[in-house]
C-alpha positions in Angstrom: 25.5 16.6 23.9 22.1 16.0 22.5 21.1 13.1 20.4 20.7 13.7 16.9 17.0 13.7 15.6 15.8 12.1 12.5 12.2 12.6 11.0 10.3 10.3 8.4 8.3 11.3 5.6 6.6 8.7 3.8 4.6 9.2 0.7 2.9 6.6 -1.6 2.2 2.9 -0.8 2.4 0.4 2.0 5.9 -0.7 0.7 7.2 2.5 1.5 5.8 2.4 4.9 7.3 -0.8 5.3 10.9 0.6 4.0 10.8 3.5 6.1 10.0 1.6 9.3 12.9 -0.3 8.7 15.4 2.7 8.1 14.2 4.3 11.2 14.8 1.1 13.2 18.6 1.5 11.9 18.9 5.3 12.8 17.8 4.4 16.1 20.3 1.9 16.6 22.9 4.3 15.6 22.0 6.7 18.6 19.5 8.8 16.4 16.2 10.1 18.4 13.2 9.8 15.7 10.8 12.5 16.2 7.3 13.1 14.6 7.2 14.3 10.9 6.2 18.1 12.2 8.8 18.1 14.8 12.4 19.9 14.4 15.0 17.6 13.1 18.8 17.3 12.4 17.9 14.5 9.6 14.7 15.0 7.3 14.4 11.5 5.5 11.7 11.7 2.5 10.6 8.4 0.9 9.1 9.4 -2.1 6.4 8.2 -4.7 6.0 8.9 -8.3 3.0 7.1 -9.5 1.4 10.3 -10.5 2.5 14.0 -11.3 0.5 14.7 -8.3 2.7 12.5 -6.5 6.2 14.0 -7.9 4.8 17.7 -7.0 3.5 16.7 -3.7 7.0 15.5 -2.8 8.7 18.6 -4.1 6.6 20.7 -2.1 7.2 18.5 0.9 11.1 18.9 0.6 10.6 22.9 0.2 8.4 23.1 3.4 10.9 20.7 5.4 13.7 23.3 4.3 12.0 26.3 5.4 10.8 24.5 8.7 14.4 22.9 9.5 16.9 25.3 7.3 20.2 23.7 8.9 18.7 20.1 8.6 20.0 17.2 6.2 17.5 16.3 3.7 17.5 12.8 2.3 15.4 11.8 -0.7 14.9 8.2 -1.7 12.4 6.3 -3.3 10.6 5.8 -6.6 10.5 9.6 -7.4 14.4 10.0 -6.7 14.9 6.8 -8.4 13.3 8.3 -12.0 14.2 12.0 -11.6 17.5 12.2 -9.2 18.8 15.2 -10.7 15.5 17.3 -10.6 15.5 16.6 -7.1 19.1 17.7 -6.4 18.4 21.0 -7.9 15.4 21.7 -5.1 17.2 23.9 -2.2 18.0 22.4 0.7 18.6 19.1 -0.6 21.8 17.1 0.5 21.4 13.5 -0.5 19.5 11.8 -3.2 19.6 7.9 -3.2 18.2 5.4 -6.0 16.1 2.6 -4.9 18.8 0.2 -5.3 20.8 2.5 -2.7 18.0 2.7 -0.1 19.6 0.3 2.2 22.7 2.3 2.3 20.6 5.7 3.5 22.0 5.3 7.0 25.6 5.1 6.0 25.1 7.7 3.6 23.6 10.2 5.9 26.2 9.5 8.5 29.1 10.2 6.2 27.8 13.7 5.5 29.8 16.4 7.4 29.0 19.5 5.8 26.6 21.2 3.1 27.5 21.5 -0.2 26.3 20.3 -3.8 23.9 17.4 -3.3 25.4 14.2 -3.6 23.2 11.9 -5.8 23.5 7.8 -6.0 21.4 7.2 -9.1 21.3 3.9 -11.4 19.5 2.6 -14.2 16.6 0.4 -14.2 18.5 -2.7 -15.1 20.9 -2.3 -12.1 17.8 -2.5 -9.7 18.6 -5.9 -8.7 18.9 -5.5 -4.7 16.3 -6.9 -2.4 15.7 -4.2 0.9 14.1 -6.5 3.2 12.0 -4.4 5.3 8.8 -4.6 7.9 7.0 -1.6 9.8 7.4 -2.3 13.5 6.0 -0.3 16.3 4.4 2.6 14.0 1.0 1.1 14.0 -1.3 -2.1 14.8 -1.0 -3.7 11.9 2.7 -4.4 10.3 3.4 -4.3 6.8 5.5 -6.8 5.9 7.3 -6.5 2.3 7.5 -9.8 0.3 8.0 -8.7 -3.0 9.7 -5.9 -5.2 9.9 -4.8 -8.6 7.4 -5.7 -11.5 7.7 -7.3 -14.9 4.2 -6.3 -16.2 5.4 -2.9 -18.0 1.8 -1.7 -18.2 1.5 1.3 -20.7 0.7 4.1 -18.1 3.1 2.7 -15.1 6.7 3.9 -14.2 6.9 1.5 -11.4 9.0 -1.0 -13.5 11.5 1.7 -14.5 11.4 2.7 -10.8 11.7 -0.4 -9.2 13.3 -2.6 -11.5 12.3 -6.4 -12.2 10.3 -8.6 -10.0 12.3 -10.4 -6.9 11.9 -11.4 -3.7 13.8 -13.0 -0.5 13.4 -16.8 0.4 10.3 -17.8 2.5 12.5 -18.7 5.2 13.7 -14.9 5.9 10.1 -13.8 5.3 9.2 -16.1 7.8 11.7 -15.0 10.5 10.5 -11.2 9.8 7.1 -12.4 11.1 8.3 -13.9 14.1 10.2 -10.7 14.9 6.9 -8.9 14.4 5.3 -11.1 16.4 7.8 -10.7 19.3 7.2 -6.9 19.1 3.6 -7.5 19.9 1.9 -6.9 16.9 -0.9 -9.6 15.8 -1.9 -8.4 12.4 0.4 -8.6 9.1 -0.2 -6.8 5.9 1.9 -8.6 3.0 3.2 -5.8 0.8 4.8 -5.5 -2.4 4.6 -4.5 -6.0 3.0 -7.6 -7.4 2.7 -9.9 -4.6 1.1 -12.7 -6.3 4.5 -12.8 -8.6 6.5 -14.0 -5.3 8.9 -16.4 -6.2 10.8 -14.8 -9.6 14.3 -14.7 -7.6 13.8 -18.0 -5.5 12.0 -20.5 -7.7 9.1 -20.5 -4.8 5.5 -20.2 -5.2 3.3 -17.2 -3.5 0.8 -20.0 -2.1 3.7 -21.8 -0.1 4.8 -18.5 1.2 1.2 -18.1 2.7 1.2 -21.8 4.2 4.5 -21.0 5.9 3.2 -17.6 7.6 0.0 -19.5 8.2 2.3 -21.5 10.8 4.1 -18.7 12.6 2.8 -18.3 15.9 2.1 -15.2 17.7 0.1 -13.8 14.5 -3.5 -14.0 14.6 -4.1 -12.1 11.1 -2.7 -11.4 7.6 -3.9 -9.5 4.8 -2.9 -9.7 1.0 -2.4 -6.0 0.2 -2.7 -6.2 -3.6 -3.0 -9.1 -6.0 -3.3 -9.3 -10.0 -6.3 -10.6 -11.1 -4.4 -13.3 -13.1 -2.2 -14.3 -10.2 -5.1 -14.9 -7.7 -5.6 -18.6 -8.4 -8.3 -21.0 -7.2 -5.5 -22.6 -4.8 -5.0 -19.3 -3.1 -8.7 -18.3 -2.7 -9.2 -22.1 -1.3 -6.3 -21.5 1.2 -7.6 -18.3 2.6 -11.2 -19.6 2.8 -9.8 -22.3 4.8 -7.2 -20.5 6.7 -8.1 -19.0 10.3 -5.2 -16.4 10.0 -5.7 -15.2 6.5 -8.4 -12.6 6.4 -11.5 -12.3 4.0 -10.2 -9.2 2.4 -8.9 -8.9 -1.1 -7.6 -5.9 -3.2 -7.5 -6.8 -6.9 -6.9 -3.9 -9.5 -9.0 -4.2 -12.5 -8.3 -0.5 -13.8 -10.6 -0.9 -16.9 -13.9 -2.5 -17.6 -13.3 -2.0 -21.1 -11.3 -4.9 -23.0 -10.4 -2.7 -25.7 -8.9 0.0 -23.1 -7.5 -3.0 -21.2 -5.5 -4.4 -24.1 -4.2 -0.7 -24.6 -3.0 -0.5 -21.2 -1.2 -3.8 -21.5 -3.3 -5.4 -18.9 -2.9 -9.2 -18.8 -6.5 -10.1 -18.2 -10.1 -9.5 -19.8 -13.0 -7.9 -18.1 -14.5 -11.4 -18.3 -11.1 -13.1 -16.7 -11.6 -10.4 -14.0 -15.3 -11.0 -13.1 -14.5 -14.4 -13.0 -11.9 -14.1 -10.3 -14.3 -11.8 -8.3 -16.9 -14.6 -8.3 -14.8 -17.2 -7.3 -13.7 -15.3 -4.4 -17.5 -14.7 -3.4 -18.3 -18.9 -3.9 -15.7 -19.6 -1.5 -16.0 -16.3 0.8 -19.3 -14.6 0.5 -18.8 -12.3 3.2 -15.6 -11.4 1.8 -14.4 -7.4 1.3 -13.4 -6.9 -2.2 -11.8 -3.5 -2.9 -11.0 -2.4 -6.7 -8.5 -0.3 -8.5 -9.8 1.7 -11.5 -8.3 4.3 -13.8 -10.4 6.4 -15.7 -9.7 8.9 -18.7 -7.0 6.6 -20.2 -6.4 7.7 -23.7 -9.2 6.0 -26.4 -11.7 6.0 -23.2 -14.8 7.2 -24.6 -18.2 6.9 -23.0 -18.9 3.6 -24.4 -15.8 2.2 -22.5 -16.2 4.2 -19.4 -20.2 3.0 -19.6 -18.4 -0.8 -19.8 -16.5 0.0 -16.6 -19.3 1.5 -14.7 -21.6 -1.5 -15.6 -19.3 -4.2 -14.7 -18.3 -2.5 -11.5 -22.4 -2.1 -10.5 -22.7 -5.5 -11.4 -19.7 -7.2 -9.4 -20.6 -4.7 -6.2 -17.4 -4.7 -4.6 -17.2 -3.4 -1.0 -14.7 -0.3 -2.2 -13.3 1.6 -5.0 -10.1 3.3 -5.3 -10.8 5.8 -8.3 -7.7 7.5 -10.1 -7.8 9.6 -12.9 -5.0 8.8 -15.6 -1.7 10.3 -15.1 0.4 10.9 -18.1 3.7 9.7 -17.1 6.8 10.8 -19.2 8.6 7.5 -20.6 5.6 5.4 -20.8 4.0 4.1 -23.7 0.3 5.8 -23.0 2.0 9.3 -23.6 2.4 8.3 -27.2 -1.5 7.2 -27.6 -4.3 9.0 -29.4 -7.4 10.0 -28.4 -6.6 12.1 -25.0 -9.3 12.8 -22.6 -10.3 16.3 -21.6 -9.5 16.5 -17.7 -13.1 17.7 -17.3 -14.6 14.6 -18.7 -12.1 12.7 -16.5 -13.2 14.6 -13.3 -16.5 13.9 -14.1 -16.1 10.1 -14.4 -14.3 9.9 -11.2 -17.1 11.6 -9.3 -19.7 9.1 -10.8 -17.5 6.3 -9.7 -17.0 7.8 -6.3 -20.6 8.1 -5.9 -21.0 4.4 -6.9 -18.3 3.6 -4.2 -20.4 5.4 -1.6 -23.3 3.7 -2.1 -21.6 0.3 -2.6 -19.2 0.6 0.6 -22.5 1.6 2.8 -24.4 -1.5 1.6 -21.3 -3.6 2.7 -21.1 -2.0 5.9 -24.6 -1.8 6.6 -25.2 -5.6 5.9 -22.7 -6.2 9.0 -25.8 -4.9 11.4 -26.9 -7.3 13.7 -24.2 -9.8 13.4 -20.9 -10.5 15.4 -17.6 -10.4 14.5 -14.0 -10.6 15.8 -12.3 -7.0 15.9 -8.9 -5.9 16.5 -8.8 -2.6 18.1 -6.2 0.2 17.4 -4.8 3.1 19.6 -6.9 5.7 17.6 -9.1 7.8 20.1 -11.6 10.2 18.8 -14.4 11.4 20.9 -14.0 9.0 23.2 -14.3 6.3 20.9 -11.8 3.6 20.0 -12.1 2.2 16.4 -10.9 -1.4 14.7 -11.7 -3.6 12.0 -13.3 -6.8 11.2 -11.5 -9.6 9.5 -13.3 -8.4 6.6 -12.4 -5.1 7.1 -15.6 -3.3 8.4 -14.7 -0.3 10.6 -16.1 -0.8 14.2 -16.1 2.2 17.2 -16.8 1.2 20.7 -16.2 3.2 24.0 -12.4 3.8 24.4 -10.5 1.3 26.8 -7.0 1.0 26.7 -6.8 -2.5 27.7 -8.7 -3.3 24.5 -6.0 -1.6 22.4 -4.0 -4.5 20.0 -6.4 -7.1 21.2 -9.1 -9.0 19.0 -12.4 -9.0 20.9 -15.9 -10.5 19.9 -17.8 -7.7 19.0 -21.9 -7.3 18.3 -22.3 -4.9 15.1 -24.9 -2.4 15.6 -26.2 0.9 13.5 -24.2 2.2 11.0 -23.3 6.2 11.3 -22.6 8.6 8.0 -19.1 7.6 7.7 -20.2 3.9 7.7 -18.8 3.0 10.8 -20.6 0.3 12.8 -21.5 0.6 16.6 -20.0 -2.2 18.4 -20.9 -3.8 21.8 -17.8 -6.2 23.3 -19.3 -9.1 24.2 -16.0 -11.2 25.0 -12.6 -12.0 24.2 -11.4 -13.7 20.6 -13.4 -16.9 19.9 -11.3 -19.8 20.3 
């Protein structure tokens, strides 16, 4: 008898990727064979996102596509969309199982219990019941591992459904996270990205601090690099900045959400800082780490955002000159306070503003990458091969290409950075192993 095949289809954030990888390992331990997303499968697992209406639509379309491709397969859906709209998903043809985020860790057992098709089984819960912490990390999927250190959010921003989809902020103890980092090191991966909904809020359920987690992870042998995936500006303390500046392992790479450069709009969004406070945090990073890669999230078209408010956002970003911008048009999510706000922005206006910020991003990212030309840096090369070249990233996240050499994959090399191409990739000349 052939072993049953399972495919995983992960939408959305790094947190979802870490959880999918953990679920996949459980299926493999149970005798299943994990196959590629495009392959025929007996079980299709969809880990959904619901950050925008587009994300919901993408999930629905994916489910229909999977059912057409694998009409006899069991389709199980979990994640944020499954948490918020379980019965909506259950009505889609082909769906057998819908699990809340609270029940995500039960997915393997629930699938194994399914013996025949019938009405979709739904395991749902209210936001207040989202109290479990599903420990997760990615392993073997790529060079970098995603390690989940925190879940949920207590911020309740006006535009966001995450609090409803993932519940309140919670985490597992530092000691357990350190053990998972050791498992990642034992599997041969040398870089970890710390993931969570609100990573800087770590410690809510254990009374520990995020800085103490960073210090503990810094001592784990076998891990050469750490990156902090995203941290709220009001939680990016001077202590954290100083630690990252002094640590050899924690990279000069920060992802900090801004959302708007207008204090009036930030107030309507229910964000916990001002534009001035945000700028001060970026400037603090720059003082400690002048070479730091800084990525910034921005939402345009929020209700009440006129040309003046958008102009404030553009001017602030131009002045701060981050390395990258993640630009999103506002997406109205049912049940959030933003739905009731006046001053709706026309989609065409939001689209224009997105294009303006994307053009700014292209200019700023090009300038940041070009500044690396003529320097040397340590590059962790990945397995991707394209046109005879392999690719990797410096500590501050400049992408580098060099002639493919299988022996260099998943290794850190000293590289001399050369000319930049149209994709902002830098030519790399390997000059030796990682510096001691």
